C-alpha positions in Angstrom: 136.6 90.3 -76.0 134.7 90.3 -78.7 131.8 91.9 -80.8 128.5 90.5 -81.0 127.5 90.5 -84.6 124.2 89.1 -84.3 121.8 87.4 -81.7 120.1 84.4 -81.9 117.5 83.8 -79.4 117.3 80.2 -80.2 121.3 79.6 -78.8 120.4 81.4 -75.4 120.6 79.8 -72.6 117.7 78.6 -71.1 118.7 77.9 -67.5 117.2 79.4 -64.3 120.3 81.7 -63.7 120.4 82.9 -67.1 116.3 83.8 -66.7 116.7 85.0 -63.3 119.2 87.7 -64.5 117.3 88.4 -67.7 114.3 88.9 -65.6 115.8 90.4 -62.5 117.8 93.5 -65.0 114.7 94.7 -65.8 112.8 94.5 -62.7 113.9 97.3 -60.4 111.2 96.5 -57.4 112.5 92.7 -57.6 115.3 94.1 -55.3 112.2 95.3 -52.6 111.1 91.7 -52.7 115.2 91.0 -51.7 115.4 93.3 -48.9 112.1 92.4 -47.4 112.9 88.3 -47.5 115.5 89.6 -45.1 113.9 92.2 -42.9 111.1 92.6 -40.5 110.5 96.2 -41.4 109.3 96.0 -45.0 110.0 98.7 -47.6 107.2 99.6 -50.0 107.5 102.3 -52.6 105.8 105.6 -52.0 103.6 105.4 -55.0 102.7 101.7 -54.8 101.7 103.1 -50.9 99.6 105.5 -53.0 98.0 103.1 -55.2 97.0 100.6 -52.1 95.8 103.7 -50.6 93.4 104.4 -52.8 92.3 100.9 -53.7 88.5 100.6 -52.8 87.2 97.3 -50.9 87.3 94.2 -53.3 89.8 92.5 -55.2 93.0 94.2 -55.9 95.8 92.4 -58.3 99.0 94.3 -59.9 99.9 92.8 -63.4 103.5 92.3 -64.2 104.5 94.6 -61.5 106.8 92.8 -59.5 103.3 92.5 -57.0 104.8 89.8 -55.7 106.7 91.6 -52.9 103.8 93.8 -51.6 101.8 90.1 -51.9 104.2 89.2 -49.1 102.5 91.8 -46.9 98.8 92.4 -48.6 98.2 88.2 -48.6 94.9 89.1 -50.2 96.2 90.8 -53.5 96.7 89.0 -56.6 100.2 89.2 -58.6 99.5 88.5 -62.1 103.2 87.6 -64.3 103.7 87.1 -67.9 107.3 85.9 -67.1 107.5 82.1 -66.4 110.7 82.7 -64.1 108.9 84.5 -61.7 107.1 81.2 -60.6 110.4 79.3 -60.2 111.1 81.7 -57.2 107.8 82.8 -56.2 105.1 80.2 -56.3 101.9 81.8 -55.4 101.5 84.6 -58.3 99.0 83.6 -61.4 100.7 83.3 -64.5 99.5 84.5 -68.1 101.6 83.8 -71.4 99.8 87.1 -72.7 97.1 90.1 -72.0 94.5 88.4 -74.5 94.4 85.1 -72.4 93.9 86.9 -68.9 90.0 86.2 -69.1 91.1 82.3 -69.1 93.5 82.2 -66.5 91.8 84.6 -63.8 88.9 83.0 -62.3 87.2 86.2 -61.1 87.1 89.9 -61.9 88.9 92.8 -60.3 87.9 95.9 -58.5 91.1 97.2 -58.3 93.9 96.7 -60.9 97.4 98.3 -61.5 100.0 98.1 -63.9 103.1 99.7 -62.6 105.7 100.7 -65.7 105.1 97.6 -67.2 108.1 97.2 -69.7 106.2 94.6 -71.7 103.7 97.8 -72.3 106.2 99.8 -73.8 108.2 100.4 -77.6 103.9 100.9 -78.9 102.2 103.8 -79.6 99.5 105.0 -77.8 97.2 102.9 -80.0 99.0 100.3 -78.6 98.3 101.2 -75.2 94.8 101.5 -75.6 94.7 98.2 -76.6 96.9 96.6 -74.0 93.9 98.4 -71.3 91.1 96.5 -73.7 92.8 93.4 -72.7 93.1 94.7 -68.6 89.4 95.5 -68.8 88.4 91.9 -69.5 89.2 90.8 -65.6 87.7 94.4 -64.4 84.3 95.1 -62.4 82.5 97.7 -63.2 83.3 100.4 -60.9 87.2 98.9 -61.1 89.9 101.2 -59.9 92.7 101.1 -62.9 96.2 102.7 -62.3 98.2 102.5 -65.1 102.0 104.1 -65.4 104.8 104.0 -68.1 107.8 105.8 -69.0 107.4 108.7 -72.1 110.8 107.6 -73.2 109.6 103.9 -74.6 106.7 105.3 -76.3 106.5 105.7 -80.1 106.1 109.1 -80.9 107.5 112.1 -83.3 109.0 114.1 -80.2 110.0 116.9 -82.4 107.0 117.6 -83.4 104.5 116.8 -81.1 103.2 118.4 -77.7 103.8 115.3 -75.3 101.9 116.5 -72.6 98.9 117.3 -74.6 99.8 114.1 -76.7 99.0 112.0 -73.5 96.6 113.8 -71.8 94.2 113.9 -74.6 95.0 110.0 -74.9 94.1 109.6 -71.4 90.4 111.4 -71.8 89.9 109.8 -74.8 89.9 106.3 -73.1 86.4 107.7 -71.8 85.0 106.1 -75.3 86.2 102.6 -74.1 84.5 103.2 -70.3 87.9 104.5 -68.6 87.5 107.9 -67.3 90.3 109.7 -66.0 90.5 110.2 -61.8 94.0 112.0 -61.5 97.4 112.2 -63.6 100.7 113.0 -63.6 102.8 113.9 -66.2 106.1 114.5 -65.6 108.8 115.8 -67.9 112.5 116.6 -66.7 113.4 120.3 -66.7 116.6 120.2 -68.2 119.5 123.0 -67.3 122.4 123.5 -68.1 125.9 122.8 -65.9 128.0 125.9 -65.0 129.8 124.8 -68.9 126.4 125.5 -70.5 126.3 121.6 -71.1 122.9 119.5 -70.4 122.9 116.2 -69.2 121.8 112.7 -71.0 120.0 111.4 -68.6 116.3 109.9 -69.7 112.9 111.4 -67.8 112.5 110.3 -64.9 110.6 108.1 -63.2 112.9 104.9 -64.1 111.0 102.6 -61.1 107.0 103.4 -61.4 106.9 105.8 -65.0 106.8 109.6 -65.2 103.2 109.5 -66.6 101.0 108.5 -64.3 97.0 108.1 -65.0 94.5 106.9 -62.4 90.8 105.8 -64.0 87.5 104.2 -63.3 86.3 101.5 -65.4 82.5 102.1 -66.3 82.0 103.5 -62.3 81.7 106.8 -60.2 84.8 109.0 -60.0 86.0 108.8 -56.7 88.4 111.6 -55.4 92.4 110.4 -54.1 93.8 110.4 -51.4 97.4 111.3 -51.2 
């Protein structure tokens, strides 16, 4: 075994197997699609089921969230993806190279739009999240229900000096300035407790699959009462 001294993207393999492994390693819900292909009893993530239960009549999209595993069950749902390799194993998607191109590649607007722990949204501060959401809004109808979740461990913020719960809640409420009113939220920070020896585990905050910060908004429309 040799140490990797530097990573040179130009030298990366570009065959399907390599691209698929890279994608698969970061998309836990892809496993649901693999299971569902071979079973008559379909698996749906509980949080995704809550989202679908709260969707209103109209067009629905899941963006960069392995939505194709749901599309096999709800055929009128659109799966929008940013990784070209997805179209090589699942053809019925809408592909976009960037969020900025959404309005160019999607021929209509949505009444429900979900982004569930999209890794490509991470490693920015909350201002960066706001810019992402502005791009998503370009394909939303007025009154669109927007379901957004992410992991706090991958958002840039000074964790030593910041009240994290207030930080993210204030950010979510502040989105009303660009048309998004907060309907429901869940902010889940793991409560660390020592073991019998007085040590704390080194695990990250949950939820790896869906994100431990969940916010539901309505875009330029009336609020609704969530169903669980």
